[in-house]
KOLMAR-293247 format. One record per residue: chain; x, y, z of N, C-alpha, C, CB in turn. Coordinates in nm, 2 decimals, decimal comma. Glycine has a CB too. Layout:
N
NODE|unit|n_px|n_py|n_pz|ca_px|ca_py|ca_pz|c_px|c_py|c_pz|cb_px|cb_py|cb_pz
NODE|A|X|Y|Z|X|Y|Z|X|Y|Z|X|Y|Z $
...
This chain:
214
NODE|unit|n_px|n_py|n_pz|ca_px|ca_py|ca_pz|c_px|c_py|c_pz|cb_px|cb_py|cb_pz
NODE|A|11,95|7,45|5,16|11,87|7,32|5,17|11,80|7,32|5,30|11,95|7,20|5,15 $
NODE|A|11,68|7,29|5,31|11,61|7,29|5,43|11,55|7,14|5,46|11,50|7,39|5,42 $
NODE|A|11,58|7,09|5,57|11,54|6,95|5,59|11,44|6,95|5,72|11,67|6,86|5,62 $
NODE|A|11,31|6,91|5,69|11,21|6,90|5,79|11,20|6,77|5,84|11,08|6,95|5,75 $
NODE|A|11,21|6,75|5,97|11,20|6,63|6,03|11,07|6,62|6,13|11,33|6,61|6,11 $
NODE|A|10,98|6,52|6,10|10,86|6,51|6,18|10,88|6,38|6,28|10,74|6,50|6,09 $
NODE|A|10,86|6,41|6,40|10,87|6,29|6,51|10,73|6,25|6,54|10,95|6,34|6,65 $
NODE|A|10,72|6,13|6,59|10,59|6,07|6,62|10,59|6,03|6,77|10,56|5,94|6,52 $
NODE|A|10,50|6,07|6,84|10,49|6,04|6,97|10,47|5,88|6,99|10,37|6,11|7,03 $
NODE|A|10,55|5,82|7,09|10,56|5,68|7,10|10,42|5,63|7,14|10,66|5,65|7,20 $
NODE|A|10,34|5,71|7,21|10,21|5,66|7,23|10,11|5,64|7,13|10,16|5,73|7,32 $
NODE|A|10,15|5,71|7,00|10,06|5,69|6,89|10,11|5,58|6,80|10,05|5,82|6,81 $
NODE|A|10,22|5,51|6,83|10,26|5,39|6,75|10,17|5,27|6,79|10,40|5,36|6,76 $
NODE|A|10,11|5,22|6,68|10,03|5,09|6,72|10,12|4,96|6,68|9,89|5,09|6,63 $
NODE|A|10,10|4,87|6,77|10,18|4,74|6,75|10,08|4,63|6,74|10,27|4,70|6,86 $
NODE|A|10,11|4,52|6,67|10,04|4,41|6,65|10,10|4,28|6,67|9,98|4,41|6,53 $
NODE|A|10,04|4,18|6,74|10,11|4,07|6,77|10,11|3,97|6,64|10,04|4,00|6,89 $
NODE|A|10,04|4,01|6,54|10,05|3,93|6,41|10,18|3,93|6,34|9,96|3,98|6,32 $
NODE|A|10,24|3,81|6,31|10,37|3,80|6,24|10,34|3,73|6,12|10,48|3,72|6,32 $
NODE|A|10,31|3,80|6,00|10,29|3,73|5,87|10,41|3,66|5,81|10,23|3,84|5,77 $
NODE|A|10,54|3,70|5,86|10,66|3,64|5,79|10,72|3,55|5,91|10,76|3,77|5,73 $
NODE|A|10,70|3,42|5,91|10,75|3,34|6,01|10,89|3,30|5,99|10,67|3,22|6,02 $
NODE|A|10,96|3,34|5,89|11,10|3,30|5,86|11,12|3,15|5,83|11,19|3,35|5,98 $
NODE|A|11,23|3,10|5,90|11,26|2,96|5,89|11,17|2,87|5,96|11,39|2,94|5,92 $
NODE|A|11,08|2,93|6,06|11,00|2,84|6,13|10,88|2,79|6,04|10,94|2,91|6,26 $
NODE|A|10,82|2,67|6,09|10,71|2,62|6,02|10,58|2,70|6,05|10,68|2,47|6,06 $
NODE|A|10,49|2,70|5,96|10,37|2,78|5,99|10,29|2,69|6,09|10,28|2,82|5,84 $
NODE|A|10,22|2,77|6,17|10,12|2,70|6,27|9,97|2,72|6,21|10,13|2,78|6,43 $
NODE|A|9,89|2,64|6,27|9,75|2,65|6,22|9,69|2,78|6,22|9,67|2,56|6,30 $
NODE|A|9,72|2,86|6,34|9,66|2,99|6,36|9,72|3,09|6,26|9,68|3,04|6,50 $
NODE|A|9,82|3,05|6,18|9,88|3,15|6,08|9,85|3,10|5,94|10,02|3,16|6,09 $
NODE|A|9,74|3,03|5,92|9,70|2,97|5,78|9,65|3,08|5,69|9,60|2,87|5,79 $
NODE|A|9,61|3,20|5,75|9,56|3,30|5,66|9,68|3,37|5,58|9,48|3,39|5,73 $
NODE|A|9,81|3,35|5,62|9,92|3,40|5,56|10,00|3,30|5,47|10,01|3,47|5,66 $
NODE|A|9,94|3,17|5,47|10,00|3,07|5,39|9,93|3,04|5,26|10,02|2,96|5,45 $
NODE|A|10,01|3,07|5,15|9,95|3,07|5,02|10,02|2,97|4,93|9,94|3,21|4,96 $
NODE|A|9,94|2,94|4,82|10,00|2,87|4,70|10,00|2,71|4,71|10,13|2,91|4,69 $
NODE|A|9,94|2,65|4,81|9,96|2,50|4,81|9,83|2,44|4,82|10,06|2,45|4,92 $
NODE|A|9,73|2,51|4,77|9,57|2,45|4,78|9,57|2,31|4,71|9,45|2,55|4,71 $
NODE|A|9,63|2,31|4,59|9,62|2,19|4,50|9,67|2,06|4,57|9,70|2,20|4,38 $
NODE|A|9,79|2,09|4,64|9,85|1,98|4,71|9,76|1,94|4,83|10,00|2,03|4,75 $
NODE|A|9,70|2,04|4,90|9,62|2,01|5,01|9,50|1,93|4,97|9,58|2,13|5,09 $
NODE|A|9,44|1,97|4,87|9,32|1,90|4,81|9,35|1,77|4,77|9,26|1,98|4,69 $
NODE|A|9,46|1,73|4,71|9,50|1,61|4,67|9,52|1,52|4,79|9,63|1,61|4,58 $
NODE|A|9,59|1,57|4,89|9,61|1,49|5,02|9,47|1,47|5,08|9,71|1,58|5,12 $
NODE|A|9,38|1,56|5,08|9,24|1,53|5,13|9,17|1,41|5,08|9,16|1,64|5,11 $
NODE|A|9,19|1,41|4,95|9,13|1,31|4,87|9,19|1,17|4,90|9,15|1,34|4,73 $
NODE|A|9,32|1,16|4,90|9,40|1,04|4,93|9,37|0,99|5,07|9,54|1,07|4,91 $
NODE|A|9,36|1,09|5,17|9,34|1,04|5,30|9,19|0,99|5,32|9,37|1,17|5,41 $
NODE|A|9,11|1,05|5,26|8,97|1,00|5,26|8,95|0,86|5,20|8,88|1,10|5,17 $
NODE|A|9,05|0,82|5,10|9,03|0,69|5,03|9,12|0,58|5,09|9,05|0,71|4,88 $
NODE|A|9,21|0,63|5,17|9,31|0,53|5,22|9,32|0,53|5,37|9,46|0,56|5,15 $
NODE|A|9,35|0,41|5,42|9,37|0,41|5,58|9,49|0,46|5,63|9,36|0,27|5,64 $
NODE|A|9,60|0,45|5,54|9,73|0,50|5,58|9,81|0,57|5,47|9,81|0,38|5,62 $
NODE|A|9,83|0,69|5,49|9,91|0,77|5,39|10,04|0,82|5,44|9,83|0,88|5,35 $
NODE|A|10,14|0,80|5,35|10,28|0,85|5,38|10,31|0,97|5,29|10,38|0,73|5,34 $
NODE|A|10,34|1,08|5,37|10,38|1,21|5,30|10,53|1,24|5,33|10,28|1,32|5,35 $
NODE|A|10,61|1,23|5,22|10,75|1,25|5,24|10,81|1,34|5,14|10,83|1,14|5,24 $
NODE|A|10,92|1,40|5,17|11,00|1,50|5,08|11,12|1,53|5,16|10,92|1,63|5,04 $
NODE|A|11,22|1,60|5,10|11,34|1,64|5,15|11,31|1,74|5,27|11,43|1,71|5,04 $
NODE|A|11,40|1,73|5,37|11,39|1,83|5,47|11,39|1,96|5,42|11,51|1,82|5,56 $
NODE|A|11,29|2,05|5,48|11,29|2,19|5,44|11,19|2,23|5,33|11,42|2,23|5,41 $
NODE|A|11,13|2,13|5,27|11,03|2,14|5,16|10,90|2,19|5,20|11,01|2,02|5,10 $
NODE|A|10,87|2,20|5,34|10,75|2,27|5,38|10,63|2,17|5,41|10,72|2,36|5,26 $
NODE|A|10,69|2,04|5,45|10,57|1,94|5,49|10,49|1,98|5,61|10,63|1,80|5,52 $
NODE|A|10,57|2,03|5,72|10,49|2,07|5,84|10,40|2,19|5,82|10,59|2,11|5,96 $
NODE|A|10,45|2,29|5,76|10,37|2,40|5,72|10,24|2,36|5,64|10,46|2,50|5,63 $
NODE|A|10,26|2,28|5,54|10,15|2,22|5,46|10,04|2,15|5,55|10,20|2,13|5,36 $
NODE|A|10,09|2,08|5,64|10,00|2,00|5,73|9,93|2,10|5,83|10,08|1,88|5,82 $
NODE|A|10,00|2,18|5,89|9,96|2,29|5,99|9,85|2,38|5,93|10,09|2,38|6,05 $
NODE|A|9,89|2,45|5,83|9,82|2,56|5,77|9,73|2,53|5,66|9,92|2,67|5,73 $
NODE|A|9,73|2,42|5,60|9,64|2,38|5,49|9,57|2,24|5,52|9,72|2,37|5,34 $
NODE|A|9,64|2,14|5,53|9,57|2,01|5,53|9,49|1,98|5,66|9,68|1,91|5,51 $
NODE|A|9,55|2,02|5,78|9,45|1,98|5,90|9,34|2,07|5,90|9,51|2,00|6,04 $
NODE|A|9,35|2,20|5,87|9,23|2,29|5,87|9,12|2,24|5,77|9,27|2,44|5,84 $
NODE|A|9,17|2,20|5,66|9,07|2,15|5,56|8,99|2,02|5,61|9,14|2,11|5,42 $
NODE|A|9,07|1,93|5,66|9,01|1,81|5,72|8,91|1,84|5,82|9,12|1,71|5,78 $
NODE|A|8,95|1,94|5,91|8,86|1,97|6,02|8,74|2,06|5,99|8,94|2,04|6,13 $
NODE|A|8,76|2,16|5,91|8,65|2,26|5,89|8,58|2,23|5,76|8,71|2,39|5,88 $
NODE|A|8,64|2,16|5,66|8,56|2,13|5,54|8,51|1,98|5,53|8,65|2,16|5,42 $
NODE|A|8,58|1,89|5,59|8,55|1,75|5,58|8,50|1,70|5,71|8,67|1,67|5,54 $
NODE|A|8,50|1,78|5,82|8,47|1,74|5,95|8,54|1,62|6,00|8,32|1,73|5,96 $
NODE|A|8,66|1,61|5,98|8,74|1,50|6,03|8,78|1,53|6,18|8,88|1,48|5,94 $
NODE|A|8,81|1,43|6,26|8,86|1,46|6,39|9,01|1,43|6,39|8,77|1,37|6,48 $
NODE|A|9,09|1,53|6,38|9,23|1,53|6,36|9,30|1,55|6,51|9,28|1,65|6,26 $
NODE|A|9,36|1,43|6,54|9,43|1,43|6,68|9,56|1,53|6,65|9,48|1,28|6,73 $
NODE|A|9,62|1,58|6,77|9,74|1,65|6,76|9,86|1,56|6,70|9,79|1,71|6,90 $
NODE|A|9,94|1,62|6,60|10,05|1,56|6,54|10,15|1,50|6,65|10,11|1,66|6,45 $
NODE|A|10,19|1,37|6,64|10,28|1,31|6,74|10,41|1,28|6,67|10,22|1,17|6,80 $
NODE|A|10,52|1,25|6,75|10,63|1,20|6,71|10,71|1,13|6,82|10,70|1,29|6,66 $
NODE|A|10,79|1,04|6,79|10,89|0,96|6,88|11,01|1,04|6,88|10,91|0,81|6,85 $
NODE|A|11,04|1,10|6,99|11,16|1,16|6,99|11,22|1,18|7,14|11,15|1,30|6,92 $
NODE|A|11,35|1,21|7,16|11,41|1,23|7,28|11,40|1,11|7,39|11,36|1,35|7,32 $
NODE|A|11,44|1,15|7,50|11,44|1,06|7,63|11,31|1,08|7,70|11,56|1,09|7,72 $
NODE|A|11,25|0,98|7,76|11,14|0,99|7,85|11,18|1,05|7,98|11,07|0,85|7,87 $
NODE|A|11,11|1,13|8,05|11,15|1,19|8,17|11,20|1,07|8,27|11,02|1,28|8,24 $
NODE|A|11,31|1,09|8,35|11,36|0,99|8,43|11,27|0,96|8,54|11,50|1,02|8,47 $
NODE|A|11,19|1,06|8,58|11,09|1,05|8,70|10,98|0,95|8,68|11,03|1,19|8,72 $
NODE|A|10,96|0,91|8,54|10,83|0,84|8,51|10,86|0,69|8,56|10,78|0,85|8,34 $
NODE|A|10,76|0,65|8,62|10,76|0,49|8,66|10,69|0,40|8,55|10,67|0,46|8,80 $
NODE|A|10,78|0,34|8,47|10,75|0,26|8,36|10,75|0,12|8,40|10,85|0,29|8,26 $
NODE|A|10,64|0,05|8,38|10,63|-0,10|8,40|10,67|-0,17|8,28|10,49|-0,14|8,44 $
NODE|A|10,68|-0,30|8,29|10,73|-0,40|8,18|10,63|-0,39|8,07|10,74|-0,56|8,24 $
NODE|A|10,51|-0,37|8,10|10,40|-0,38|8,00|10,40|-0,24|7,92|10,26|-0,40|8,08 $
NODE|A|10,47|-0,15|7,96|10,46|-0,01|7,89|10,54|-0,01|7,75|10,51|0,11|7,99 $
NODE|A|10,47|0,03|7,65|10,52|0,05|7,52|10,59|0,18|7,52|10,42|0,04|7,41 $
NODE|A|10,73|0,20|7,53|10,79|0,32|7,55|10,77|0,42|7,42|10,94|0,29|7,58 $
NODE|A|10,76|0,35|7,30|10,74|0,43|7,18|10,60|0,49|7,18|10,76|0,33|7,07 $
NODE|A|10,50|0,41|7,21|10,36|0,47|7,22|10,36|0,58|7,32|10,26|0,36|7,25 $
NODE|A|10,42|0,55|7,44|10,41|0,64|7,54|10,48|0,78|7,51|10,47|0,58|7,66 $
NODE|A|10,59|0,76|7,43|10,67|0,89|7,38|10,58|0,96|7,29|10,82|0,85|7,30 $
NODE|A|10,52|0,90|7,20|10,43|0,96|7,11|10,32|1,04|7,17|10,38|0,87|7,00 $
NODE|A|10,25|0,97|7,27|10,13|1,02|7,34|10,18|1,15|7,41|10,07|0,92|7,44 $
NODE|A|10,29|1,15|7,47|10,35|1,26|7,56|10,36|1,37|7,45|10,49|1,22|7,63 $
NODE|A|10,42|1,35|7,33|10,44|1,47|7,24|10,32|1,52|7,19|10,53|1,43|7,12 $
NODE|A|10,20|1,47|7,20|10,06|1,52|7,16|10,04|1,65|7,24|9,94|1,41|7,19 $
NODE|A|10,08|1,65|7,36|10,04|1,76|7,44|9,91|1,74|7,51|10,04|1,89|7,35 $
NODE|A|9,83|1,63|7,49|9,71|1,59|7,56|9,73|1,47|7,65|9,61|1,57|7,46 $
NODE|A|9,85|1,44|7,69|9,87|1,33|7,78|9,94|1,37|7,91|9,94|1,21|7,71 $
NODE|A|9,86|1,37|8,01|9,91|1,41|8,15|9,99|1,29|8,22|9,80|1,47|8,25 $
NODE|A|10,11|1,30|8,23|10,19|1,19|8,27|10,17|1,17|8,42|10,33|1,20|8,24 $
NODE|A|10,11|1,28|8,49|10,08|1,26|8,63|9,95|1,19|8,67|10,09|1,39|8,70 $
NODE|A|9,86|1,18|8,55|9,73|1,13|8,58|9,70|1,01|8,48|9,62|1,25|8,56 $
NODE|A|9,76|1,00|8,38|9,73|0,90|8,28|9,80|0,77|8,30|9,77|0,96|8,15 $
NODE|A|9,74|0,67|8,25|9,79|0,53|8,24|9,92|0,52|8,16|9,68|0,45|8,17 $
NODE|A|10,03|0,48|8,21|10,14|0,47|8,14|10,15|0,36|8,04|10,25|0,47|8,22 $
NODE|A|10,06|0,27|8,06|10,04|0,16|7,96|9,93|0,19|7,87|10,01|0,04|8,03 $
NODE|A|9,89|0,31|7,84|9,78|0,35|7,76|9,82|0,31|7,61|9,76|0,51|7,78 $
NODE|A|9,72|0,27|7,54|9,74|0,22|7,39|9,68|0,33|7,31|9,66|0,08|7,35 $
NODE|A|9,71|0,34|7,18|9,65|0,45|7,08|9,50|0,44|7,09|9,71|0,43|6,92 $
NODE|A|9,45|0,31|7,09|9,31|0,29|7,09|9,24|0,36|7,20|9,29|0,15|7,10 $
NODE|A|9,31|0,33|7,32|9,25|0,40|7,46|9,26|0,55|7,44|9,33|0,34|7,59 $
NODE|A|9,37|0,60|7,39|9,39|0,75|7,37|9,28|0,81|7,29|9,53|0,77|7,31 $
NODE|A|9,25|0,74|7,18|9,14|0,78|7,08|9,01|0,78|7,16|9,13|0,68|6,96 $
NODE|A|8,98|0,67|7,23|8,86|0,66|7,30|8,84|0,77|7,41|8,86|0,54|7,37 $
NODE|A|8,94|0,81|7,47|8,92|0,92|7,57|8,92|1,06|7,51|9,03|0,91|7,67 $
NODE|A|8,96|1,08|7,39|8,94|1,21|7,33|8,81|1,25|7,29|9,02|1,21|7,22 $
NODE|A|8,72|1,16|7,30|8,58|1,19|7,28|8,54|1,16|7,13|8,54|1,33|7,32 $
NODE|A|8,40|1,14|7,13|8,35|1,12|6,99|8,31|1,25|6,93|8,23|1,02|6,99 $
NODE|A|8,36|1,27|6,81|8,32|1,39|6,72|8,23|1,35|6,62|8,44|1,45|6,64 $
NODE|A|8,14|1,45|6,57|8,04|1,41|6,46|8,05|1,51|6,34|7,88|1,42|6,52 $
NODE|A|8,00|1,48|6,24|8,01|1,57|6,12|7,88|1,65|6,13|8,03|1,50|5,98 $
NODE|A|7,85|1,72|6,01|7,75|1,80|6,01|7,61|1,74|6,00|7,76|1,89|5,91 $
NODE|A|7,62|1,61|5,97|7,49|1,53|5,97|7,47|1,44|6,10|7,49|1,44|5,85 $
NODE|A|7,57|1,47|6,20|7,54|1,40|6,32|7,61|1,26|6,32|7,40|1,39|6,34 $
NODE|A|7,68|1,22|6,21|7,75|1,10|6,20|7,89|1,10|6,26|7,76|1,05|6,07 $
NODE|A|7,94|0,98|6,31|8,07|0,98|6,37|8,18|1,03|6,27|8,11|0,82|6,42 $
NODE|A|8,26|1,12|6,33|8,36|1,19|6,23|8,49|1,08|6,22|8,42|1,34|6,30 $
NODE|A|8,54|1,07|6,10|8,66|0,99|6,08|8,77|1,05|6,16|8,70|0,97|5,92 $
NODE|A|8,86|0,97|6,21|8,96|1,01|6,31|9,09|1,00|6,23|8,96|0,92|6,44 $
NODE|A|9,18|1,10|6,23|9,31|1,11|6,15|9,42|1,13|6,26|9,30|1,23|6,04 $
NODE|A|9,51|1,04|6,26|9,64|1,05|6,34|9,75|1,08|6,26|9,67|0,93|6,42 $
NODE|A|9,83|1,19|6,31|9,94|1,22|6,23|10,07|1,20|6,30|9,94|1,37|6,19 $
NODE|A|10,16|1,13|6,24|10,28|1,09|6,30|10,41|1,15|6,22|10,29|0,95|6,32 $
NODE|A|10,48|1,22|6,29|10,60|1,28|6,23|10,73|1,20|6,27|10,61|1,44|6,27 $
NODE|A|10,77|1,14|6,17|10,88|1,04|6,19|10,98|1,04|6,08|10,83|0,90|6,20 $
NODE|A|11,11|0,98|6,11|11,21|0,97|6,00|11,23|0,84|5,95|11,33|1,01|6,04 $
NODE|A|11,15|0,74|5,99|11,18|0,61|5,95|11,11|0,57|5,81|11,15|0,51|6,06 $
NODE|A|11,17|0,62|5,70|11,14|0,59|5,57|11,25|0,60|5,48|11,04|0,67|5,53 $
NODE|A|11,24|0,55|5,37|11,36|0,57|5,27|11,29|0,56|5,13|11,47|0,45|5,29 $
NODE|A|11,37|0,62|5,03|11,34|0,59|4,89|11,44|0,50|4,83|11,32|0,72|4,81 $
NODE|A|11,40|0,40|4,77|11,51|0,31|4,71|11,60|0,38|4,60|11,43|0,18|4,65 $
NODE|A|11,74|0,34|4,59|11,80|0,40|4,50|11,79|0,32|4,37|11,94|0,42|4,54 $
NODE|A|11,87|0,35|4,26|11,84|0,30|4,12|11,86|0,14|4,12|11,95|0,38|4,00 $
NODE|A|11,94|0,09|4,21|11,95|-0,06|4,21|11,85|-0,12|4,30|12,10|-0,11|4,25 $
NODE|A|11,75|-0,05|4,35|11,65|-0,10|4,43|11,67|-0,12|4,59|11,62|-0,24|4,37 $
NODE|A|11,79|-0,09|4,62|11,83|-0,10|4,77|11,78|0,02|4,84|11,98|-0,11|4,77 $
NODE|A|11,77|0,00|4,98|11,72|0,12|5,06|11,79|0,09|5,19|11,56|0,15|5,07 $
NODE|A|11,80|0,19|5,29|11,85|0,18|5,41|11,78|0,28|5,50|12,00|0,19|5,41 $
NODE|A|11,75|0,23|5,63|11,69|0,32|5,73|11,76|0,28|5,85|11,53|0,31|5,76 $
NODE|A|11,82|0,38|5,89|11,93|0,38|6,01|11,87|0,42|6,14|12,06|0,47|5,99 $
NODE|A|11,94|0,38|6,26|11,90|0,42|6,39|11,76|0,37|6,43|11,91|0,58|6,40 $
NODE|A|11,72|0,25|6,37|11,59|0,20|6,41|11,60|0,13|6,55|11,54|0,10|6,31 $
NODE|A|11,52|0,16|6,65|11,52|0,09|6,78|11,50|-0,05|6,78|11,43|0,15|6,87 $
NODE|A|11,55|-0,13|6,86|11,54|-0,28|6,87|11,38|-0,31|6,88|11,62|-0,34|7,01 $
NODE|A|11,35|-0,42|6,82|11,20|-0,46|6,84|11,15|-0,52|6,71|11,12|-0,35|6,88 $
NODE|A|11,03|-0,56|6,71|10,96|-0,61|6,60|10,89|-0,50|6,51|10,85|-0,71|6,65 $
NODE|A|10,91|-0,48|6,40|10,85|-0,37|6,32|10,79|-0,43|6,19|10,96|-0,26|6,29 $
NODE|A|10,68|-0,35|6,15|10,61|-0,38|6,02|10,67|-0,28|5,92|10,45|-0,37|6,03 $
NODE|A|10,74|-0,33|5,81|10,79|-0,25|5,72|10,70|-0,24|5,60|10,91|-0,30|5,69 $
NODE|A|10,66|-0,12|5,55|10,56|-0,10|5,45|10,62|-0,06|5,32|10,44|-0,01|5,49 $
NODE|A|10,60|-0,11|5,21|10,65|-0,07|5,08|10,55|-0,02|5,00|10,73|-0,17|5,02 $
NODE|A|10,57|0,08|4,92|10,46|0,13|4,82|10,52|0,15|4,69|10,40|0,25|4,87 $
NODE|A|10,46|0,11|4,59|10,50|0,14|4,44|10,38|0,20|4,38|10,54|0,01|4,37 $
NODE|A|10,41|0,31|4,30|10,31|0,38|4,23|10,22|0,29|4,13|10,38|0,50|4,16 $
NODE|A|10,29|0,19|4,08|10,21|0,10|3,99|10,15|-0,02|4,05|10,30|0,07|3,89 $
NODE|A|10,23|-0,07|4,15|10,18|-0,21|4,21|10,12|-0,20|4,34|10,30|-0,31|4,22 $
NODE|A|10,12|-0,09|4,40|10,06|-0,06|4,53|10,14|-0,10|4,64|9,94|-0,13|4,55 $
NODE|A|10,07|-0,14|4,76|10,15|-0,16|4,89|10,16|-0,30|4,92|10,08|-0,08|5,00 $
NODE|A|10,26|-0,34|5,00|10,29|-0,46|5,05|10,37|-0,44|5,18|10,36|-0,55|4,94 $
NODE|A|10,37|-0,54|5,26|10,45|-0,53|5,40|10,52|-0,65|5,45|10,35|-0,48|5,51 $
NODE|A|10,61|-0,63|5,54|10,68|-0,75|5,59|10,70|-0,72|5,73|10,83|-0,78|5,51 $
NODE|A|10,72|-0,83|5,81|10,75|-0,81|5,96|10,91|-0,83|5,97|10,67|-0,91|6,06 $
NODE|A|10,96|-0,74|6,05|11,12|-0,75|6,06|11,16|-0,74|6,21|11,19|-0,63|5,97 $
NODE|A|11,24|-0,83|6,25|11,30|-0,82|6,39|11,42|-0,76|6,39|11,32|-0,95|6,46 $
NODE|A|11,44|-0,65|6,47|11,56|-0,58|6,48|11,62|-0,59|6,61|11,55|-0,43|6,44 $
NODE|A|11,75|-0,64|6,61|11,83|-0,67|6,73|11,92|-0,56|6,76|11,92|-0,79|6,71 $
NODE|A|11,95|-0,52|6,89|12,03|-0,42|6,92|12,17|-0,43|6,86|12,04|-0,41|7,06 $
NODE|A|12,23|-0,33|6,80|12,37|-0,33|6,74|12,39|-0,41|6,62|12,47|-0,38|6,84 $
NODE|A|12,28|-0,47|6,57|12,29|-0,56|6,44|12,20|-0,49|6,34|12,24|-0,71|6,46 $
NODE|A|12,23|-0,54|6,20|12,17|-0,50|6,09|12,07|-0,61|6,05|12,28|-0,47|5,99 $
NODE|A|11,95|-0,56|6,01|11,84|-0,65|5,98|11,81|-0,62|5,83|11,71|-0,63|6,08 $
NODE|A|11,77|-0,73|5,76|11,75|-0,72|5,61|11,61|-0,76|5,60|11,85|-0,82|5,52 $
NODE|A|11,55|-0,69|5,49|11,41|-0,73|5,44|11,41|-0,71|5,30|11,30|-0,64|5,51 $
NODE|A|11,34|-0,79|5,22|11,33|-0,80|5,07|11,19|-0,77|5,03|11,38|-0,92|5,02 $
NODE|A|11,16|-0,70|4,92|11,04|-0,69|4,87|11,05|-0,72|4,71|10,98|-0,56|4,90 $
NODE|A|10,97|-0,79|4,66|10,97|-0,84|4,52|10,86|-0,76|4,44|10,94|-0,99|4,51 $
NODE|A|10,91|-0,68|4,33|10,82|-0,62|4,25|10,81|-0,69|4,11|10,84|-0,49|4,24 $
NODE|A|10,70|-0,71|4,05|10,69|-0,77|3,92|10,76|-0,69|3,82|10,54|-0,80|3,89 $
NODE|A|10,81|-0,76|3,72|10,89|-0,69|3,61|10,80|-0,68|3,49|11,02|-0,77|3,57 $
NODE|A|10,79|-0,56|3,45|10,70|-0,54|3,34|10,77|-0,50|3,21|10,61|-0,42|3,37 $
NODE|A|10,75|-0,57|3,10|10,82|-0,55|2,97|10,73|-0,45|2,90|10,84|-0,68|2,88 $
NODE|A|10,79|-0,32|2,88|10,71|-0,22|2,83|10,75|-0,20|2,67|10,73|-0,10|2,91 $
NODE|A|10,83|-0,29|2,62|10,84|-0,28|2,48|10,73|-0,30|2,40|10,93|-0,36|2,45 $
C-alpha cells in the first residue's frame, strides 16, 4: 500500500476575516448577508413600527431578538424605508465613578446615552435629554428630501407577560416614578403611573373588558 501526502506551502494558504458562523453570539449589522430565514418577521415589524409610535418586541432569552434587530430590521428601516435609526441603547451597570453628576441629571437617561457609543462623557452635557440627543444627531432625509422618521431602540428587561390568573411581576425596578404600559391584542394599549419606593413593593392594576364569546 502506497500513501502519497501532498503538503501546502503556508504562504499559499489564504485567510479571510469573514466569520459566517457566529456561534452563540448575536449577529451584527455587518453580518446580515449570512442571516437567513426571518424576512417575514422583519417585514411585519417594519409595518408595525411605521404605524405605531411605540412597539414592544419580546420573547424568551436566546430566541434571537438582537440578531433580528441588527441583521434584518435595522438595515430594512434604514436602507429600504429611509428611517433614521439611532444606535440601540440600554440601561445597565454602574456609571463611571469619575463622572460629576448634578442633581438635575437623570441617571437612567445618562446611562442609556452612554451605552449608545455616541455620547462623549468628557464633552457632553450630563443633563442631556433624549430630545437634545436626537437634535444633535442631525437631520436625516428620505429619497424625496423629506425629514426621515427617527427610531430609538431600547434593550431592557422591564416587561412581563401575565399569568393565567392575570397577575404579573417585574422585579428589580429602580426607585422613581414610572409609566407602566399594558397591551392586549384585542383591546389595545393603556397605561398607569406608578411610584416605586426603595425596598418596597408597588402595585398597579389594569382592567380589561370581559367578553362573552358564547
